[in-house]
C-alpha positions in Angstrom: 97.0 -53.3 -161.6 95.4 -56.5 -160.5 91.6 -56.0 -160.6 90.8 -59.7 -160.0 89.2 -62.3 -162.1 85.6 -61.5 -160.9 86.1 -57.9 -161.7 87.7 -58.5 -165.1 84.7 -60.7 -165.9 82.4 -57.9 -165.2 84.4 -55.5 -167.4 84.3 -58.1 -170.2 80.6 -58.1 -169.8 80.5 -54.3 -170.0 82.6 -54.5 -173.1 80.2 -56.9 -174.7 77.4 -54.4 -173.7 79.4 -51.7 -175.5 79.8 -53.6 -178.6 76.1 -54.7 -178.8 74.5 -51.3 -177.7 76.9 -48.6 -178.9 77.5 -47.2 -175.5 80.9 -46.8 -173.8 82.4 -49.6 -171.7 82.3 -47.6 -168.6 78.6 -48.2 -168.2 76.0 -50.9 -168.4 72.9 -49.9 -170.1 69.6 -49.9 -168.1 67.7 -53.1 -168.6 70.7 -55.0 -170.1 69.9 -58.7 -169.8 72.0 -61.1 -167.8 71.3 -64.9 -168.0 70.3 -67.0 -165.1 68.6 -70.3 -164.6 65.0 -68.9 -165.1 65.6 -66.4 -167.9 67.2 -63.0 -167.6 67.5 -60.3 -165.0 68.5 -56.7 -165.2 69.3 -53.5 -163.5 67.6 -50.3 -164.0 69.4 -47.2 -162.6 67.6 -43.9 -161.9 70.6 -42.2 -163.3 70.1 -43.7 -166.7 72.7 -46.4 -166.7 75.0 -48.4 -164.4 78.0 -46.3 -163.9 81.1 -48.7 -163.8 83.3 -45.7 -162.9 81.7 -45.0 -159.6 83.8 -45.6 -156.5 81.7 -48.8 -155.8 83.7 -50.4 -158.7 87.1 -48.7 -158.1 90.0 -49.9 -156.2 90.1 -48.2 -152.8 92.5 -50.3 -150.7 95.7 -52.3 -150.9 94.4 -55.9 -151.4 93.0 -55.7 -155.1 89.3 -55.9 -154.0 86.5 -53.5 -154.9 82.9 -53.5 -153.6 82.0 -55.2 -156.8 84.2 -58.2 -155.8 81.4 -59.5 -153.7 78.5 -57.6 -155.3 78.4 -58.5 -159.0 75.8 -56.7 -161.4 75.3 -60.1 -163.2 74.7 -62.0 -160.0 72.0 -59.8 -158.6 74.4 -57.5 -156.9 75.5 -60.4 -154.7 78.0 -63.2 -155.5 77.2 -66.9 -156.3 79.3 -70.0 -155.5 79.8 -70.4 -159.3 81.4 -66.9 -159.5 83.7 -67.7 -156.6 84.6 -71.2 -157.9 85.4 -69.7 -161.4 87.7 -67.1 -159.9 89.4 -69.9 -157.9 89.7 -72.1 -161.0 91.1 -69.5 -163.3 93.6 -68.0 -160.7 94.4 -71.0 -158.6 92.8 -69.2 -155.7 95.1 -66.2 -156.0 92.2 -63.7 -157.0 92.0 -60.7 -154.6 88.8 -62.2 -153.5 90.6 -64.9 -151.8 92.0 -63.1 -148.7 92.6 -64.6 -145.1 90.1 -62.0 -144.0 87.4 -64.4 -145.3 89.1 -67.6 -145.0 87.7 -70.5 -142.9 90.1 -69.5 -140.1 91.8 -66.2 -139.3 95.0 -68.2 -138.7 95.1 -69.8 -142.2 98.3 -69.7 -144.2 97.2 -70.7 -147.7 100.5 -71.0 -149.5 100.0 -73.9 -151.8 97.1 -74.7 -154.0 96.1 -77.5 -151.7 96.2 -75.1 -148.7 94.0 -72.5 -150.5 91.4 -75.2 -151.5 91.1 -76.0 -147.9 91.3 -72.5 -146.4 88.5 -71.2 -148.7 86.1 -74.1 -148.7 83.4 -71.9 -147.2 84.0 -68.9 -149.5 83.8 -71.2 -152.4 80.2 -71.8 -151.3 79.6 -68.1 -151.4 80.0 -67.8 -147.6 82.0 -65.1 -146.0 83.4 -65.3 -142.4 82.0 -62.6 -140.1 81.8 -62.3 -136.3 81.3 -60.2 -133.2 81.9 -60.2 -129.5 79.3 -61.3 -127.1 77.9 -58.1 -125.8 79.0 -57.4 -122.2 75.4 -57.0 -120.9 73.9 -59.9 -122.8 71.0 -61.7 -121.5 72.6 -64.9 -122.3 76.0 -66.7 -122.3 77.8 -69.0 -124.5 78.0 -72.2 -122.6 79.4 -74.4 -125.4 80.6 -74.2 -128.9 81.8 -76.5 -131.7 84.1 -74.8 -134.2 85.3 -77.4 -136.8 87.2 -75.0 -139.0 88.9 -72.9 -136.2 87.0 -69.9 -137.3 87.7 -68.2 -134.0 84.6 -69.1 -131.8 85.0 -68.8 -128.0 82.9 -68.3 -124.9 83.0 -64.6 -125.7 83.0 -64.4 -129.4 80.8 -65.5 -132.3 82.2 -66.4 -135.7 79.7 -67.4 -138.4 79.4 -67.6 -142.3 77.1 -65.4 -144.3 76.1 -64.7 -147.9 76.5 -61.2 -149.2 73.2 -59.2 -149.4 72.3 -57.6 -152.6 73.3 -53.9 -153.0 70.2 -52.8 -154.8 66.5 -52.0 -154.3 67.3 -49.8 -151.4 64.4 -47.4 -152.3 62.1 -50.0 -150.4 64.2 -50.8 -147.4 64.6 -49.9 -143.6 67.9 -51.6 -142.9 71.1 -52.7 -144.6 73.0 -55.6 -142.9 71.7 -59.1 -142.1 71.4 -58.2 -138.5 70.6 -54.5 -139.0 74.2 -53.7 -137.7 74.6 -50.6 -140.0 71.2 -48.9 -139.5 70.8 -50.3 -136.0 67.1 -49.8 -135.8 67.1 -46.2 -137.0 65.5 -46.8 -140.5 68.0 -44.4 -142.0 69.2 -46.5 -144.9 71.4 -43.8 -146.4 73.4 -43.3 -143.3 73.5 -47.1 -142.9 74.9 -47.5 -146.4 77.6 -44.9 -145.6 78.5 -46.7 -142.5 78.7 -50.0 -144.3 80.8 -48.6 -147.1 83.1 -46.9 -144.7 83.7 -50.2 -142.8 84.1 -52.2 -146.0 86.7 -49.8 -147.6 88.8 -49.9 -144.4 88.2 -53.5 -143.6 87.4 -55.9 -146.5 89.1 -53.8 -149.1 92.2 -53.2 -146.8 92.4 -49.4 -147.3 92.7 -46.4 -145.1 89.6 -44.6 -143.8 87.9 -43.3 -147.0 88.5 -39.8 -148.2 85.6 -37.5 -147.6 82.6 -38.1 -149.8 83.7 -41.4 -151.1 81.5 -43.6 -148.9 78.6 -41.2 -149.5 79.2 -41.5 -153.3 78.9 -45.3 -153.0 75.7 -45.1 -150.8 74.1 -42.7 -153.4 75.0 -45.0 -156.2 73.6 -48.0 -154.5 70.4 -46.2 -154.0 69.9 -45.6 -157.6 70.0 -49.4 -158.5 66.7 -51.4 -159.0 67.3 -55.1 -160.0 64.6 -57.6 -160.9 63.9 -60.6 -163.1 63.2 -59.5 -166.8 62.2 -62.4 -168.7 61.4 -66.2 -168.3 62.4 -68.8 -170.7 59.5 -69.9 -172.8 57.5 -66.9 -172.0 59.5 -63.7 -172.7 59.1 -60.4 -171.0 57.5 -60.2 -167.5 56.0 -56.9 -168.6 53.9 -58.5 -171.5 50.1 -59.1 -171.5 49.3 -56.4 -168.9 51.9 -57.6 -166.3 54.1 -55.3 -164.4 57.3 -57.3 -163.9 60.9 -56.2 -164.6 63.2 -53.7 -163.1 61.8 -50.5 -164.7 58.4 -51.0 -163.2 60.1 -51.8 -159.9 61.9 -48.3 -160.0 58.4 -46.7 -159.9 57.1 -48.8 -156.9 56.6 -46.9 -153.7 57.4 -48.4 -150.2 53.9 -49.8 -149.1 52.5 -52.6 -147.2 50.5 -54.5 -149.7 50.0 -57.8 -151.6 51.9 -58.6 -154.7 49.9 -57.5 -157.8 52.6 -57.7 -160.5 50.8 -60.5 -162.3 47.0 -59.7 -161.6 46.5 -59.5 -165.3 47.5 -63.1 -165.7 45.1 -64.5 -163.0 43.0 -67.1 -164.7 44.5 -66.4 -168.1 43.1 -68.6 -170.8 46.0 -70.4 -172.7 46.4 -68.9 -176.1 44.5 -65.7 -175.3 47.6 -63.6 -175.1 50.4 -65.4 -176.9 51.1 -69.1 -177.3 49.4 -71.7 -175.3 52.6 -72.9 -173.6 53.6 -69.2 -172.7 50.1 -68.5 -171.3 50.1 -71.5 -169.2 53.4 -70.4 -167.7 51.8 -66.9 -167.2 48.8 -68.5 -165.4 51.1 -70.5 -163.2 53.2 -67.5 -162.1 49.8 -65.8 -161.3 48.8 -68.7 -159.1 52.1 -68.7 -157.3 51.5 -65.0 -156.6 48.2 -65.7 -155.0 49.7 -68.6 -152.9 52.3 -66.1 -151.7 49.7 -63.5 -150.9 47.2 -65.9 -149.2 46.8 -66.8 -145.5 46.5 -70.6 -145.1 44.4 -72.7 -142.8 47.2 -72.4 -140.1 47.2 -68.7 -140.3 50.5 -68.6 -142.2 51.3 -66.3 -144.9 54.6 -65.5 -146.7 53.6 -61.9 -146.4 53.9 -62.2 -142.6 57.5 -61.3 -143.2 57.7 -60.2 -146.8 55.0 -57.5 -146.7 56.6 -54.7 -148.8 54.3 -54.6 -151.9 55.9 -56.0 -155.1 59.3 -56.0 -153.3 59.2 -58.6 -150.6 61.3 -56.9 -148.0 59.6 -55.9 -144.7 58.1 -52.4 -145.0 58.9 -51.7 -141.4 62.3 -53.2 -141.4 61.3 -55.9 -138.8 63.7 -58.9 -138.3 62.5 -62.5 -138.2 63.6 -65.9 -137.2 63.0 -68.1 -140.3 64.7 -71.1 -138.6 67.8 -71.1 -140.9 70.2 -71.0 -137.8 68.8 -74.1 -136.1 71.2 -76.9 -135.4 69.3 -79.3 -137.6 70.0 -77.3 -140.7 73.6 -76.8 -139.9 76.0 -77.1 -142.9 79.4 -78.8 -142.7 82.0 -76.3 -141.4 79.5 -74.0 -139.6 80.3 -73.3 -135.8 77.5 -74.3 -133.5 76.9 -72.3 -130.4 74.9 -73.5 -127.2 73.3 -70.4 -125.5 71.8 -70.3 -122.0 69.4 -67.5 -120.7 70.8 -65.9 -117.7 67.4 -65.6 -116.0 65.4 -68.5 -117.1 68.2 -71.0 -117.8 66.5 -71.8 -121.2 69.0 -73.4 -123.6 69.1 -73.2 -127.4 71.6 -73.8 -130.1 72.4 -71.7 -133.1 74.9 -71.4 -136.0 74.5 -67.7 -136.1 72.6 -65.6 -133.5 71.7 -62.8 -135.9 70.5 -59.5 -134.4 71.5 -60.8 -130.9 75.1 -60.4 -131.8 74.6 -56.6 -131.4 71.8 -56.3 -128.8 72.6 -59.2 -126.5 68.8 -59.7 -126.1 67.5 -63.3 -125.9 64.4 -62.3 -127.9 66.7 -61.2 -130.8 68.5 -64.6 -131.2 68.5 -65.9 -134.7 66.6 -62.9 -136.1 67.6 -61.6 -139.5 66.7 -58.9 -142.1 63.9 -59.7 -144.5 65.7 -59.0 -147.9 64.1 -57.9 -151.1 62.8 -60.8 -153.2 63.2 -59.1 -156.6 65.7 -60.7 -158.8 66.1 -63.6 -156.4 66.6 -66.3 -159.2 69.8 -64.6 -160.0 71.6 -65.0 -156.6 71.4 -68.5 -155.2 71.9 -70.0 -152.6 69.3 -68.7 -150.2 69.0 -67.5 -146.5 71.7 -65.7 -144.6 73.8 -68.8 -144.6 73.1 -70.3 -147.9 71.3 -73.5 -146.6 68.9 -73.6 -149.5 70.6 -74.2 -152.9 67.4 -73.6 -154.9 64.1 -71.8 -154.6 62.4 -75.1 -154.3 64.7 -75.8 -151.2 63.5 -72.5 -149.8 59.9 -73.6 -150.1 60.7 -77.0 -148.5 62.6 -75.2 -145.6 59.4 -73.2 -144.8 57.4 -76.2 -144.6 59.9 -78.1 -142.5 60.9 -75.1 -140.2 57.7 -73.0 -140.0 54.9 -75.3 -140.6 53.7 -74.2 -144.0 51.8 -76.7 -146.1 51.8 -76.8 -149.8 50.8 -79.5 -152.4 53.4 -80.4 -155.1 51.5 -78.2 -157.5 51.5 -75.3 -155.1 55.2 -75.7 -154.5 55.8 -75.6 -158.4 53.6 -72.5 -158.8 55.3 -70.7 -155.8 58.7 -71.3 -157.2 57.5 -70.1 -160.7 56.3 -66.9 -159.0 59.6 -66.3 -157.2 61.6 -67.0 -160.3 59.6 -64.2 -162.0 60.4 -61.6 -159.3 
């Protein structure tokens, strides 16, 4: 049975868990730490542990993939370019993750290693090819397109490349997919997760329609998962000195519109008053970043304008927004580019991915995307739906460039420190 390199790596991690914690290798203990560039992050399951025997982690189809192939526990329940590149390196691009379904082009024929390197250049960046037909009653038309990788773009079809969203923290969510394609405005996350799982099992996993209850079991499982940063290098636990960071505290957080208050206890902290001087300086910096995130600046802009779900960072109403990531000026190599024209006003705009408008056909929905949870964000770079920001610093720069936010160098550093602590 070929479970794939990425899956085997996860099993190896679970076996390490078992050896170090005394539990069986079919589970990952709650709060087990996974390293990332900022420190460690962890999952807390309301079922008591992460069940690796759930259908989410099992082979369901014929192509060797599982849901976990693109949603790894150690990668914030997404997948990073690093994970994909390692899978390619150790298998020569033959891991089940590398399937023409997600190649640069649906007509790719990746026989040789050279072919596979070329065919999966976008996937190796953590980007999966997705698409949709232009709605028949769309308020706009595609009047031009540039498709450098022959992804399948046309005057009637969009093809684009997207990052996998995290399959965790759904207890504070109103939608599932990047353009709300699963919940479709209903706010019914459970049904949306079932719809998503059903489509994935018979699509990306190459299987038949799932047996009754399988997709529901996957949805229920996903709804138990809480993922967040757990510790920061040089500081330690994010639940120390009165703070409320970490996945276990997140599991208790209700869905509410409110400011982040995880690190209120660290606001104005005197260095050396809690632990070491250097650790307390880091705590105070995280608290400063929290308040920069919460504030409204002189231009009336606030991070909470989109990320208003308290201590989570999704949008409490499930509202989709245009963060400017699909604009032509931010286009990455290989991305298709579409020129759209409004049928009524003749207004023209260009986009690499029209977001919600793929489903609705509404001009007002062009480039609008889900506001994802920010918890555990340090574990799953790159950022935005199309991965145009390699680091959290790049995220801050993008908001300055695209949306007019203004930060001093110190404020940028403080804001990044706060996001790393989520």
